[in-house]
N, C-alpha and C positions, 0 to 999 in steps of 0.2 A: 922834127916831125916834117912831113911833107905839106908843100901847101901849095894853092892855085890861085891864079889872077881871076879878080869879080868886076863885072864892068870898071867900077873904080879902081885907080892904082894901091889897094892893099894887100898885101897879102892875106890870107884866110885859112886858116890848119885847116888840115884835113886828118879830124880823127878817127873815120873807117871808111872803107872801102869795101863794094859789095856790087854782086852781077844785080840785083831786084831790090829795092827800096819799097815796102810796102807800108803807107802811111796811113794808120788807123788799124788800129786792134780788135775792129768789129768781127762777127764771124764771117764778113767777106773777108777780110782782111787777114786774119790768124787761117783762113783754109788756102788762101793764095800763099803765104809765108812758108805753108804745111809741106804745098805741092812743089814750089817753087824749091827748096830745101830737098825734097826728096829727088828730085829729077837734076841734083847736082851742084845747082846755084850757090851763088854765098848767099844769105838772106840779112837786109838787116829791117825791121821790125818798129816802127816808130809809132808810138801811141804819147797822148800829152797827159792822158792820166795814169796813174800808177798801178793800171789794172787791165787786162784784156775784159772784153767783153760786151763794149759797144753800148750800144742799144738795147743788147738783151739782158 
């Protein structure tokens, strides 16, 4: 597994690599993730709850 160094001298595992990280699966985040993927970028969508939708 690939690791990176962060502020303190500890190895942090890298679990995914992407061109775009979208934080939040609300209407705006979902739209941003879909459009970035349609443009050919690899996308990771991070949502703290187990479902998309956000405030909607």
